[in-house]
LUMSE-894154 format. One record per residue (C-alpha): x, y, z. Coordinates in steps of 0.05 Angstrom, whole numbers, padded with zeros to 5 digits, always signed. Example, Ala and Ser with C-alpha at 12.3 -4.5 7.8 and 13.67 -1.06 7.14 Angstrom:
2
+00246-00090+00156
+00273-00021+00143
END
This chain:
383
+00515-02634-00457
+00482-02666-00393
+00545-02635-00352
+00545-02571-00387
+00475-02548-00381
+00479-02557-00308
+00529-02534-00288
+00505-02470-00326
+00443-02465-00297
+00469-02471-00226
+00513-02413-00250
+00451-02373-00265
+00410-02392-00213
+00454-02378-00164
+00462-02301-00191
+00390-02307-00206
+00378-02319-00124
+00428-02271-00103
+00394-02213-00128
+00325-02231-00117
+00335-02253-00039
+00336-02183-00022
+00274-02160-00063
+00228-02165-00006
+00162-02122-00002
+00182-02057+00034
+00158-02045+00104
+00100-01997+00082
+00089-01934+00131
+00029-01974+00170
+00079-02031+00178
+00131-01977+00212
+00074-01950+00252
+00062-02029+00283
+00122-02050+00293
+00139-01985+00323
+00085-01987+00376
+00099-02065+00384
+00172-02049+00413
+00138-02001+00461
+00076-02052+00490
+00130-02107+00499
+00168-02061+00551
+00110-02032+00571
+00058-02090+00564
+00003-02059+00612
+00005-01988+00574
-00079-01975+00557
-00069-01932+00507
-00018-01978+00467
-00066-02037+00466
-00126-02001+00453
-00087-01970+00383
-00045-02046+00369
-00121-02077+00335
-00123-02013+00292
-00050-02017+00266
-00047-02078+00246
-00119-02073+00212
-00090-02014+00169
-00017-02048+00154
-00057-02106+00133
-00105-02068+00092
-00048-02032+00052
-00022-02106+00026
-00082-02123+00013
-00097-02069-00031
-00035-02086-00073
-00050-02159-00079
-00121-02143-00111
-00086-02100-00155
-00034-02143-00179
-00086-02193-00198
-00114-02157-00241
-00054-02163-00282
-00050-02209-00332
+00035-02219-00335
+00065-02277-00308
+00108-02234-00265
+00047-02215-00224
+00055-02265-00177
+00120-02250-00149
+00095-02187-00132
+00034-02224-00104
+00080-02268-00057
+00131-02206-00032
+00061-02175-00003
+00034-02242+00023
+00104-02259+00057
+00101-02182+00083
+00034-02198+00122
+00070-02263+00146
+00128-02235+00179
+00071-02188+00209
+00043-02245+00230
+00099-02282+00267
+00128-02216+00299
+00054-02209+00332
+00065-02280+00349
+00125-02271+00383
+00100-02210+00420
+00065-02237+00482
+00029-02177+00502
+00003-02170+00423
-00010-02239+00407
-00074-02240+00466
-00092-02161+00426
-00094-02184+00358
-00109-02248+00311
-00066-02247+00262
-00063-02293+00192
-00009-02330+00180
-00023-02328+00099
+00008-02396+00088
-00046-02416+00052
-00045-02358+00008
+00024-02362-00009
+00027-02438-00021
-00036-02417-00071
+00004-02362-00100
+00065-02408-00118
+00022-02461-00150
-00004-02403-00193
+00061-02366-00213
+00083-02443-00235
+00026-02452-00274
+00032-02383-00309
+00109-02388-00327
+00094-02457-00340
+00050-02441-00397
+00084-02387-00420
+00151-02427-00432
+00106-02475-00469
+00081-02415-00509
+00145-02394-00522
+00187-02457-00536
+00122-02466-00593
+00158-02409-00631
+00216-02452-00655
+00271-02391-00665
+00329-02398-00608
+00310-02330-00582
+00238-02359-00561
+00276-02414-00532
+00321-02373-00491
+00250-02337-00458
+00223-02410-00440
+00288-02428-00399
+00275-02369-00368
+00196-02373-00358
+00208-02457-00341
+00263-02432-00295
+00211-02385-00258
+00154-02445-00254
+00213-02488-00213
+00232-02431-00168
+00156-02422-00149
+00142-02496-00133
+00210-02543-00149
+00199-02602-00197
+00132-02576-00217
+00100-02618-00273
+00165-02639-00321
+00197-02571-00311
+00266-02604-00313
+00263-02638-00370
+00227-02573-00405
+00287-02530-00368
+00341-02575-00410
+00297-02590-00472
+00300-02502-00481
+00360-02492-00461
+00398-02540-00507
+00350-02509-00565
+00367-02439-00545
+00454-02457-00554
+00477-02413-00608
+00515-02444-00662
+00575-02390-00681
+00623-02409-00744
+00678-02358-00744
+00715-02350-00807
+00788-02347-00822
+00807-02266-00822
+00803-02237-00896
+00834-02176-00922
+00828-02105-00952
+00896-02076-00940
+00942-02045-00990
+01000-02078-00939
+00972-02155-00953
+00960-02148-01021
+01019-02117-01044
+01060-02164-01007
+01046-02219-01020
+01019-02242-00936
+01009-02314-00954
+01085-02319-00955
+01090-02287-00882
+01100-02339-00831
+01058-02295-00777
+01051-02328-00721
+00975-02298-00713
+00958-02311-00795
+00896-02311-00802
+00880-02388-00795
+00917-02384-00729
+00872-02325-00703
+00805-02357-00736
+00828-02420-00691
+00845-02385-00626
+00781-02354-00620
+00748-02413-00627
+00789-02456-00581
+00789-02404-00532
+00708-02386-00525
+00704-02459-00508
+00685-02501-00580
+00635-02540-00581
+00638-02558-00513
+00633-02489-00478
+00616-02497-00399
+00611-02420-00381
+00572-02388-00441
+00507-02423-00485
+00545-02426-00541
+00586-02473-00586
+00638-02447-00636
+00668-02472-00700
+00715-02458-00759
+00683-02453-00822
+00719-02508-00844
+00691-02550-00779
+00622-02540-00787
+00620-02559-00863
+00657-02625-00843
+00603-02635-00793
+00549-02613-00832
+00540-02561-00771
+00482-02509-00793
+00503-02442-00759
+00460-02391-00731
+00509-02337-00726
+00574-02325-00773
+00639-02282-00748
+00671-02247-00802
+00739-02218-00787
+00768-02164-00838
+00838-02125-00831
+00808-02055-00856
+00870-02016-00845
+00943-02039-00832
+01001-01982-00835
+01069-02001-00826
+01118-01957-00840
+01195-01958-00853
+01234-01937-00791
+01250-01856-00782
+01319-01834-00758
+01333-01781-00711
+01403-01757-00698
+01421-01714-00636
+01489-01717-00590
+01496-01702-00516
+01557-01689-00470
+01570-01726-00410
+01625-01701-00361
+01649-01729-00291
+01705-01708-00244
+01764-01765-00231
+01822-01759-00191
+01889-01731-00218
+01930-01735-00166
+01953-01699-00099
+01986-01630-00081
+02050-01618-00036
+02002-01621+00034
+01972-01681+00004
+01907-01661-00018
+01866-01688-00068
+01861-01662-00130
+01810-01675-00184
+01805-01663-00262
+01736-01649-00306
+01738-01701-00360
+01688-01705-00419
+01661-01747-00476
+01611-01729-00535
+01556-01787-00552
+01528-01782-00630
+01469-01819-00620
+01423-01849-00671
+01350-01859-00655
+01299-01909-00715
+01230-01908-00688
+01165-01926-00713
+01093-01929-00694
+01050-01985-00734
+00982-01981-00725
+00920-02034-00748
+00842-02027-00755
+00804-02099-00753
+00737-02099-00763
+00682-02154-00733
+00613-02165-00758
+00570-02213-00735
+00511-02232-00774
+00444-02275-00759
+00436-02328-00810
+00373-02346-00808
+00345-02274-00807
+00400-02236-00836
+00409-02183-00773
+00463-02147-00762
+00490-02173-00688
+00539-02128-00694
+00596-02087-00732
+00651-02054-00696
+00720-02037-00725
+00775-02052-00666
+00849-02013-00671
+00919-02016-00628
+00984-01994-00645
+01058-02025-00643
+01108-01980-00627
+01189-01998-00643
+01255-01953-00623
+01323-01970-00616
+01383-01931-00603
+01455-01925-00618
+01516-01896-00609
+01587-01869-00629
+01629-01815-00585
+01687-01775-00581
+01731-01757-00520
+01752-01791-00454
+01718-01859-00456
+01732-01861-00380
+01676-01799-00369
+01623-01849-00392
+01569-01898-00351
+01540-01969-00361
+01483-01933-00401
+01524-01898-00454
+01567-01970-00453
+01507-01998-00465
+01492-01945-00531
+01553-01950-00553
+01545-02037-00556
+01481-02039-00580
+01502-02060-00666
+01459-02112-00668
+01391-02092-00658
+01333-02119-00714
+01285-02077-00747
+01221-02122-00734
+01197-02155-00798
+01131-02151-00822
+01101-02211-00801
+01129-02197-00733
+01085-02127-00733
+01022-02161-00752
+01032-02212-00702
+01043-02166-00643
+00978-02122-00674
+00940-02191-00681
+00962-02201-00612
+00937-02140-00575
+00871-02130-00611
+00852-02207-00605
+00827-02206-00540
+00782-02146-00558
+00749-02191-00611
+00744-02241-00568
+00710-02211-00505
+00660-02170-00558
+00640-02241-00584
+00639-02278-00511
+00591-02215-00496
+00544-02232-00551
+00529-02296-00540
+00527-02300-00464
+00457-02294-00435
END
């Protein structure tokens, strides 16, 4: 379980830091004006006019950020510290830019705001840590999930803040969704009338169920925060699930093959001899193909219903449909066989085709619907 947790944590932290690394505070109009004059001053450090304006421009730029910080400090949400730190970091960047300008450094005393940034990070870590503890005390899966994110934020502000790493593990373990997947039920005329249990379908009810559990990671999933069990596994191991997955064939149509007959004539020229001058003579030969086409389109409709067992809430209720098209052609002919090509001979010899059995058709429909069901479940449990 520990390996599972840290693998998932690393993945989430990578995504989080990638998304937030580019979200620094935007340069204000005052910042841009100051930076523009700094560039000019570096090129012309003796310019009196530029020297006279640089202090005022810095004051205006700093005031713009400090005013925002003052507003953010009135907020009560923990994420205010993200905004505050961005503004302090913008001030720190201005300070560094001025320090790197020999001319401006002599004119402007720009604080680094390093201590303010560290204090804001401490405050942010404390607020997010307290938020995490508050969420954990609620005791439900969603709250543990919220707690996990809050503790992770606290650790981002101040690495190893208090016992935050331990709390991250605890909140994550308690937020994992336990999912039980039941065998497929059937509400179709086809199933009930054909005695489905007698069929040797490769994608039968139990196989479909077991494949979902296995492909979604079972109870050792390393990619998404969920564990999956079949209904009998959950009973055997005395597992109390959070979510229950019900799969139901709501519609199944496997028609008898239809027949369509048609004909076509093919012809070609062959050498028939030579005339008295030795010139090659040709004659046209032809054959008529009498083609029989057998075909059908089968279709199926499976319902996916996921229920939160603890609250009775309907997580999702979707239906997934697909089709299986089958056709075969065979032929007889009259006329000259020399007019026939390889394709025509293939039709003539196609007399051993097999109409798919019902169980083969359901296997194919199941195979096509299966990834839709699997991907939907994986999406719902992945946060």
